[in-house]
Residue, then its C-alpha position, 0 to 999 in steps of 0.5 A: m218356089n224353087t228354093l223349096f224343092r232344092s235338095r239342100t233345103i229338103a236336106r236341111l229340113a229333114l235334118a231339123w226334123a230328125l234332131i227334133a224327134l231324137l231330142p226326147m229319146l236323148l234326154a230321157p235316159r238322163m231323166q230316168a237316171q235322176d230318178s233311179h238313184t233315189l230307189s234301191k235296186h230292191a225297191r226298184k224291183v218291188y216297184k217294177t213288180l206292183s206297177k204291173y198291177r191294177t189298183h184294187t188287186y188283191l195282194h199278198l205282200e211278204m215284208r222284210d220283217g217276216s210279217d204278211a199283209y194281205g189287201t188291195l193295191g193303192a196308188l203308186e208314188d216315188a218311194s212308197f205305195r198306198f195299200v188297203d189292209s184287208n183286216n181292218n181296211a186301213t189304208e197304209t202307205i208302205a215303202y218299197d224297201s220294206v217289201e221282200r215279196v209280192r204275190r197275187d193271191a187267188q182271192t179278188v175283190s171285184e166281180r171282173n176278176y172272178p173266172h166265168h165258166h159259161r157253157h157255150l149255148l150255140p152247140l146246144l141250139l144247133i143241135g135243138a134246131a137239127a133235131g126239130a128239123a128232122a122231126a118235122v121231115y119225119f113227120t111230114y114225109v114218113q106219115 
C-alpha cells in the first residue's frame, strides 16, 4: 500500500498514461500523409469543399471540361464521390480531379432546407390580451 503512494510510482504511472494518450496523436499525421499522396492538391481541395455539405444537398458542379452538372450530393469515397444528376436522376461516380468548382445552388431538395418565415404570434397575442383587458376595465368602471 505504501508503494502506491510513493512519488516514483505515481510519476511512472503518469508518464505511462501520458505516452498512451499521445500515441494516437503521434501516429495520426503519418496515417494522413499516406492518404493525402493519393490525391492531387486540387482533388483534396474539392474533397474538403464537398465534405462540408450534407448528403442530398443540391449542388452546381462546374467541370474541368467546361460542362455543368446540377444535382444532389451522394456518398464521398477515397478518389471519387456519388452524384445524382437532376436531369435524369442517374447516379454518377465523379472523380474529384474532374471538378473545377463546387457551388451550392439556391434550389434545395428537402423541405427542411427552405427558409421558413413565420410571424411571431406572441406580440400579437399580447396586444390582443391588453386590448381585451382595457375593454373590460372600461366597461366595468366607466359605465
